[in-house]
C-alpha positions in Angstrom: 44.9 -145.8 -23.5 42.8 -149.3 -23.9 39.2 -149.4 -25.8 36.6 -151.4 -23.9 34.7 -153.7 -26.5 31.8 -155.2 -24.4 31.6 -158.2 -26.4 34.9 -159.3 -25.4 35.0 -158.1 -21.7 33.5 -159.5 -18.3 32.3 -156.7 -15.9 32.4 -157.6 -12.4 30.9 -156.0 -9.3 31.4 -155.7 -5.5 28.2 -155.6 -3.6 28.4 -153.9 -0.1 28.6 -150.2 -0.4 29.0 -150.6 -4.4 25.4 -151.5 -5.7 23.8 -150.0 -2.5 24.5 -148.8 1.0 25.6 -151.2 3.7 24.5 -148.7 6.4 21.1 -149.1 5.0 21.3 -153.2 5.6 22.6 -152.3 9.1 19.6 -150.3 10.0 17.2 -152.7 8.6 18.9 -155.6 10.4 18.5 -154.0 13.8 14.9 -152.9 13.0 14.3 -156.6 12.3 15.7 -157.9 15.7 14.0 -154.9 17.7 10.7 -155.6 16.1 10.8 -159.0 16.7 11.8 -158.6 20.6 9.1 -156.3 20.9 6.6 -158.4 19.3 7.5 -161.3 21.6 8.3 -159.6 24.9 5.4 -157.3 26.0 7.6 -155.7 28.8 9.4 -153.7 25.9 8.0 -151.7 22.9 10.5 -150.8 19.8 10.7 -147.2 20.8 12.2 -147.8 24.2 14.5 -150.6 22.3 15.6 -148.0 19.9 16.5 -145.6 22.7 18.6 -148.3 24.4 21.2 -148.8 21.7 23.2 -146.8 19.4 22.6 -147.8 15.7 25.7 -146.2 14.5 28.1 -148.0 17.0 29.5 -151.5 16.6 28.1 -152.7 20.1 24.4 -152.1 19.2 23.6 -155.9 20.1 25.5 -155.9 23.4 23.7 -152.8 24.6 20.2 -154.4 23.4 20.9 -157.7 25.3 22.1 -155.8 28.2 18.9 -153.8 28.5 16.8 -156.8 28.4 18.6 -159.1 30.2 19.4 -161.5 27.3 22.2 -164.1 27.9 25.0 -165.2 25.2 22.8 -167.9 23.9 19.8 -165.7 23.2 22.1 -162.9 21.8 23.3 -165.4 19.1 20.1 -166.1 18.2 19.3 -162.5 17.7 22.7 -162.1 15.7 21.4 -165.0 13.3 18.2 -163.1 13.1 20.3 -160.1 11.9 22.0 -162.0 9.4 19.1 -163.9 8.0 16.5 -161.2 7.8 15.1 -160.2 4.4 16.5 -156.6 4.3 14.6 -153.6 2.8 17.4 -152.0 0.6 17.6 -149.3 -2.0 20.0 -150.2 -5.1 22.7 -147.0 -5.9 21.3 -147.7 -9.3 18.0 -149.2 -10.8 17.8 -152.6 -12.3 16.9 -151.2 -15.7 19.9 -149.0 -15.8 22.6 -151.7 -14.7 20.9 -154.3 -17.2 21.0 -152.1 -20.1 24.6 -151.3 -18.9 25.8 -154.5 -18.5 23.9 -156.7 -21.3 26.6 -155.7 -24.2 29.4 -157.6 -21.9 30.6 -161.3 -22.4 29.7 -162.1 -19.0 28.6 -160.1 -15.6 29.9 -161.5 -12.5 29.9 -160.5 -8.7 32.7 -161.1 -6.2 31.6 -160.1 -2.6 32.7 -161.0 0.9 30.3 -162.3 3.2 28.1 -165.2 4.2 26.5 -166.9 1.2 22.6 -166.6 2.4 23.2 -163.2 3.7 24.5 -161.8 0.5 21.9 -163.7 -1.6 19.2 -162.2 0.5 20.6 -158.6 -0.1 20.7 -159.4 -3.8 17.0 -160.6 -3.9 15.8 -157.5 -2.0 17.8 -155.4 -4.5 16.1 -157.3 -7.3 19.4 -157.9 -8.9 20.0 -161.6 -8.4 19.1 -162.3 -12.2 21.7 -159.6 -13.3 24.9 -162.0 -13.0 26.0 -165.2 -14.8 28.5 -165.4 -11.8 27.7 -164.9 -8.0 31.1 -165.5 -6.0 30.6 -165.3 -2.3 33.4 -165.7 -0.1 31.8 -168.0 2.4 30.9 -170.4 -0.2 34.4 -170.4 -2.3 36.5 -170.3 0.8 38.2 -167.3 -0.1 38.2 -163.5 0.9 39.5 -160.4 -0.8 42.3 -159.6 -1.5 42.8 -163.5 -2.2 42.7 -164.0 -6.0 41.2 -167.1 -6.1 37.9 -166.0 -7.3 39.4 -163.3 -9.7 41.4 -166.1 -11.5 38.6 -168.4 -11.6 36.8 -165.8 -13.8 39.8 -165.3 -15.9 40.2 -168.9 -16.4 36.4 -169.4 -17.2 36.0 -166.8 -19.7 39.7 -166.8 -21.6 38.2 -167.8 -24.6 35.5 -165.3 -24.8 37.1 -162.1 -23.0 40.3 -160.1 -23.3 39.4 -157.5 -20.9 38.3 -157.7 -17.2 36.7 -154.7 -15.2 36.3 -154.8 -11.5 34.1 -152.2 -9.8 34.2 -151.8 -5.9 34.6 -149.4 -3.3 36.9 -150.6 -0.5 40.7 -149.4 -1.3 42.2 -151.7 1.6 41.2 -154.8 -0.4 38.9 -154.6 -3.6 41.6 -153.3 -6.1 45.1 -154.5 -5.4 44.6 -158.2 -6.7 42.7 -157.4 -10.0 45.6 -154.4 -10.7 47.9 -157.1 -10.1 45.8 -159.4 -12.7 46.0 -156.5 -15.1 42.1 -155.8 -14.9 40.6 -152.2 -15.5 39.8 -151.2 -11.9 37.1 -148.6 -11.0 36.3 -147.2 -7.5 33.0 -146.0 -6.4 33.9 -142.7 -3.8 32.6 -143.7 -0.4 29.7 -141.7 1.1 30.0 -140.3 4.6 28.1 -143.4 5.8 30.2 -146.1 4.3 30.9 -148.9 6.8 34.2 -149.5 5.7 36.1 -145.7 5.3 39.7 -145.4 4.4 42.0 -142.6 3.4 43.6 -143.3 0.0 46.6 -141.5 0.7 46.9 -144.4 3.7 47.5 -147.0 0.9 50.4 -147.3 -1.4 49.6 -147.1 -5.3 48.8 -150.7 -6.1 45.7 -150.8 -3.8 44.3 -147.7 -5.8 41.6 -148.2 -8.7 42.5 -146.9 -12.1 39.8 -144.6 -11.9 37.2 -143.2 -9.4 33.7 -142.6 -10.1 31.2 -140.8 -7.9 28.1 -142.4 -9.0 27.3 -146.0 -10.6 25.6 -143.7 -13.2 29.1 -142.3 -14.4 29.5 -146.1 -15.8 26.8 -145.2 -18.6 29.7 -144.6 -21.3 31.6 -147.2 -20.1 30.7 -149.7 -23.3 33.1 -149.1 -26.5 35.2 -146.2 -24.6 38.7 -145.7 -24.1 40.1 -145.6 -21.0 
């Protein structure tokens, strides 16, 4: 049993499917691509283009390009539009809640895999950019989970002011094994049916599991000054 004192603890979040639904981001990106194509090419309208793809599938862009007769170079342009569009996203918990939750902590950080601009555009759309003291994106840091580079960076940076580190994520295949090995407290947000990465917990050894599971971010409300 360990008592958490926020004043000497660092709280760290994952981003995708932890602070918002990555599936919602996917739909936002597809909508951006399709609306742009429909606006620029009078032969197609948005409804026809939507019917030509399966938005739940991984090959939606291939199907769209086949429907429109786009070549590989044109496909890459659309892919980058998807990656760099300004998304419409709904946070799993409002900024006011997360701000109040994390304010007492010694520091607040984000460790996320992905492209730097893409991930920061997501944070901007969610209104959460100002929440974090450190935003560590895999592309910028040349490190992807479960590599420990970014976790150790935070430990070293806050060594003098923190004796406890907490990581909150969702992906059992890569989110928790490293902070577990470093002695962090790990908390897993149970996946919804639409999570992009869905894994059965029983498929992974115990070192991959978080210390605790929660059903929503609101379950973190009593995290400060609690014993876990």
